[in-house]
N, C-alpha and C positions, 0 to 999 in steps of 0.2 A: 631425736631419732633421725637417721639418714637412711636413704633407700638405695640399694645397690642392685643393678639389673644385668650385670655381665652374665651371659649364658653361653653354653657350648652344645653343639649337636652331639648326639650319643656316639658318633663315629670318631670324634676328636679326642681320643684317649689321652694323648700326650698333654694337651692343654687342660683337660679335665683333671688329671692327676696333679699337674703343676699348681693349678689354682687351688685345688682342695688342700694340698699339703701346706700351702701358705696361709690360707684363710680359714680352713677347718670346715668349709661347706662348699657346695657347688650346685649350680642349676644346669641340668642336662635336658635338652629339648628333643622333640620328635619321638618320644617314647611310645605314646598311644595314639591310634587313629581316632577320628571322630566317632566311627561306629563302635570302637571298643569303649570309648568314654561313655557314649549313650547307653550301651548295654550295661555298663557298670552302675551308672546312676539309676537305670531302670530296676536293676536287681536290688539296690539299696532301698528304693522307694516301695517296691512291690513284693519282695520276698517276705514270707511270714516270719522267717528267722530274724529279720531286721525291722523295717518299718511297716511291712505289709499288714500286720494285725491291727493297725491303727486307722485303717481306711484313709491313709495319707495319700494326697495327690499333689505333686509338686507344682501343678498348674492351677490349683485351686486354693487361694489364700485362706478360705474358711476352714481348711483341714490342717493348716500348718501348726496349730496349737495342740493337736491330738497326740503326737508321739512323745514318748519320754526321751529327752536328750539332756544329758548331764551338763553341769556348769562349764565343762571344757569342750562340749560338743561331741564327745565320743559316742559312737554307735557300735555296740558289740553284739555278738550272737545272743539272741533271746532278749536283748535290751533290758537286762537286769532281772529277768523273770526266767522261770524254768518251764519252757514249753516243749521240751524234748527235741529241740533242734540241735544240729551239729554243723560245723563248718564245711564238711564235705558235701553238704547239700547245695552249696553255692557254686554256680558255674563260672561266671565271669570273674569272681573273686580269685578262683584258682587259675584261670587262664592268665590273669595279670601276674600272679605269683610266679608263673613259669615263663614269663615274657623274656625272650633271649636278650633283648636290648638291656633290660634291667639287670639280668644276671651277669652279663658280660661287663657292664659298668661297675657293679659291685666287685667282681673278680679283679678288675684292674686297680680299683682304689684300695682293696684289701691286699693286693699283690699276692693273690693266692687263687689257684684254680679249683681247689676243693673246699667249697663253702656250703653252709647249711642254712636253710630258711629259718628265720627268726619270727617273732610275733608279728601279727598284722591285725589291723582294725580299721574302721572307717571314722571319718570326722565330718560332721554336718553342722554348719553354722547357718542358722536362719537369718534373714535380713532384718536388722534392727531398725532400719528406716521404716519398715512396715509395722513393727511392734517392738518398742524398746525393751520389753520384758524378756525378750529372747537373747539379750546380750549375754555372752559367755564371760568367764572369769578374765579379768584384766591383770596384767603385771604379775605373772606367776613363773618367772624365769626359774629354771631348775636344771639339774643334771639327772639323767637316767642311769647313773652309776655313782658310786661313792668316791668323791675326789681324794679322800685320804687313803682308801684301800687300793684304788686303781687310778693313780694320777697319770700313768703312762697311756699311750694310745692303745686301746684294746678293742673297742667296738665302734661301729658306725651305724647310723640310723637313716631312714629315708621315708619320703612320702611321694605319692603320685598326685598331681593336681588334676582333678576331674572337672574343675571350673577354672576360670582365670583368677589368679591370685594377684590382686592389685591394691592400690592405696585404700580403696573403700571396702573391699570384701574381706579384709583381714588377712590371715595367713601367717606363715612362718616368720619368726624373728629370732635373732641370736646376737651374741657378742663375738664378732669375727676375731680370729687369731688367738682367742683365749686358751685354746688347747695347748699353745706353745708355752703358756705360763701357769698351767694348772698345778704342776708340782710346787712351784714357788708360792702360789696362792695358798695351797693346802698347808705348807710349812708355816706361812705367816698368819694363818687363821685357825690355829689349834683350839682356841677357846670356843669357836663356833661349832667345832666337832662335838662338844659336850651339850649342845642345845638341841632340844626336841629329838633326842636319840639319833642325831646325825652321824654318830660314830658307826652305827650299824645299819642305817637306812639305805635301801637300794636307790630310792629317789630322794634327792636332797635339794631343797629350795635354795636358790641363790639369794644371799642377803641383799637388802636394798642398798645400792651403792651408786651414787651419781657420778663416780669417777669413770665409769665405763660407758661406751657408746653402743647403744642397741640399734641394730639395723633390721628393718623389715625387708624381706626378700620377695621381690616380684617374680612371678613365673606364669607363662601362659598355660592354658589347659593342655593336658597330655605330656607335661614335663615331669621330671624326677628331681627332687631336691634331696641331696645327701649331706649329712653333717657328722662331724666327729662328736662322739658322746661327751667329750671334754668341753664342748661349748655350752655355756648356759643358754637355754633356748625356751621358747614357748610359742603360743599362737596369739595373735592379736584378734580381738573381737571383730565380728563382721559389722561394719558401719555403713553398709550399702543397701541397695534395693534388690539384690540378687543373692541366691544361695552361694555359699562357699563350701565345696565338698572335696574331700581328699581320701586317699587310701594309704595308710601307713604300711611300709614294707621294709624289712631289714634282713641282713644276713650276718653270719659269723663264720670265721675260719673254722673248719672242722677240727683241726688239731688242737684248738684252744676253746672249743665249744663248752659252755657251762653245763652243769648237771641239769639245771632247770630247762635249758633249751632241749636237751636230749629227751627229757620227760615230756615236753610239749610235742615234740615230733613223734614220740611213741604214741601219744594220744591221737595225733593225726593218722598214724598208721592203722590203729585198730578201727578208727571211725571210717577209714577208707573201705575196709571190708564190710562194715555195717551198711554202707551205701551200695557196695557191690559194683555191678556193671555200670551203673549210672556214673560213678566216680571214675572208674578205670578207663572209661572212654575219654576222659579229660586228661588223664595222667600221661605225660610225655616222658621219654627217657631222661630228659633234663630234670623233670619234676621228680622222678624216682630218685635221682642222685641227690638233689637238694633236700629231700625228705629223709635221707638215710635209709631208704626203703629196703635195699638188698640186705643190709646188715640186720635190720629188724626181722626180715623174713627168715633168715638163718637162725636167729636167736629166739624169735617168738612166732612160730608158725601158728596161724589163726585157724581155729576149729569152729564147728557149729555151736559148740558149748560156749565158746567165748562170745559169739554174737548173741546167743540167748541170754547170757549173763549181762551183757551190756544193756539189753532192753529191760531186764529186771532192774538194773541200776537206775536207768532213766525213770522207770515207773516209781521206784522208791524216792527218787529226787523230787518228782512231781508231788507225791504224797507229803513229803517233808515240807515243801513250800505251802501246802494246804494245812499245815500243822497237824497232820494225821501221823504222829510220830511212831506209834506202835506198829501201824501198818507199814510205814516206810522201813522200819528196822527189819521187818520180816522179809521184804524184798531185797534189802541189802544183804541180809544173811544168806538168802538163797543164791544171790549173785556171787558172793564170796566163796561159797562151797562149790559152785559150778566152774569157776574160772580163776586160776591163780593170777592170770594176767590182768583181768578186770579188777581183782582185789588190789594188785600192786598199783595200778594206774589211778583208780577212782576211789578206792576204799582204804 
């Protein structure tokens, strides 16, 4: 493994694009301020939708074993449980998603002014020098697209570094320039397509192959790492004494947006109205555009019945996780009758 640390300020679009096209990834610096970083980490640690329900304190080692964090370090809404939380509750999470430096960088790399917000999540890796049991999965190179179905350049992915990503803290790694040879690799590895349902999988693991050089990518906190989905990539485990934290963030060209992305954005749309004024105070004109908000408002005007149905759905979901299935079905049925939109999105 070799380490590559060439980086570019977010204003240097020409060199950002040039480096990205050649290597399939790029590190863009100066994206977040220290105050934005601190606010994001505070929200991750303290908001009840994330780690807040665990009495987790990032300054107190005795609490670091409490939260549920999966083998890859991902932290999602509700942390695998149904607590009735939604993403529109999160303040700094949405501020980061609407960050102009991030959006402009993605526009330049995608060479498209009309882009839509893709999936986002957090990544928290606890320091394994403090406790080796916290080590996340190692050597899980993969594609977040199917190399046989989509060998061409179609999507890019990104993450925000909320802590320094260095030799000890783990972080992003990939096989640079592989996107240039993905079509050839797919043609030469037809037999691998038939293993583990790889012919239809959305996420495909990269086979163990010592012929390729994996590089760990350093980046200071507040940076944006963007990579082509054609690169085999993963995270290295945290082998240090400090936390490694990141926010994943991606965009797609609107004209080629997938059905699944439109469905995710439609979910964000209705949940924005569930939060009401609290969310709309955060929503900027740029945010409305990347969420496809205007089109959804024309097609799916939200009513009080939709909001009531959403709350019925949430209650049914909570009852289902408690194995109270008959009661949950009753709530789902009431929600379905009350709102066609909730039925389409959630039921």
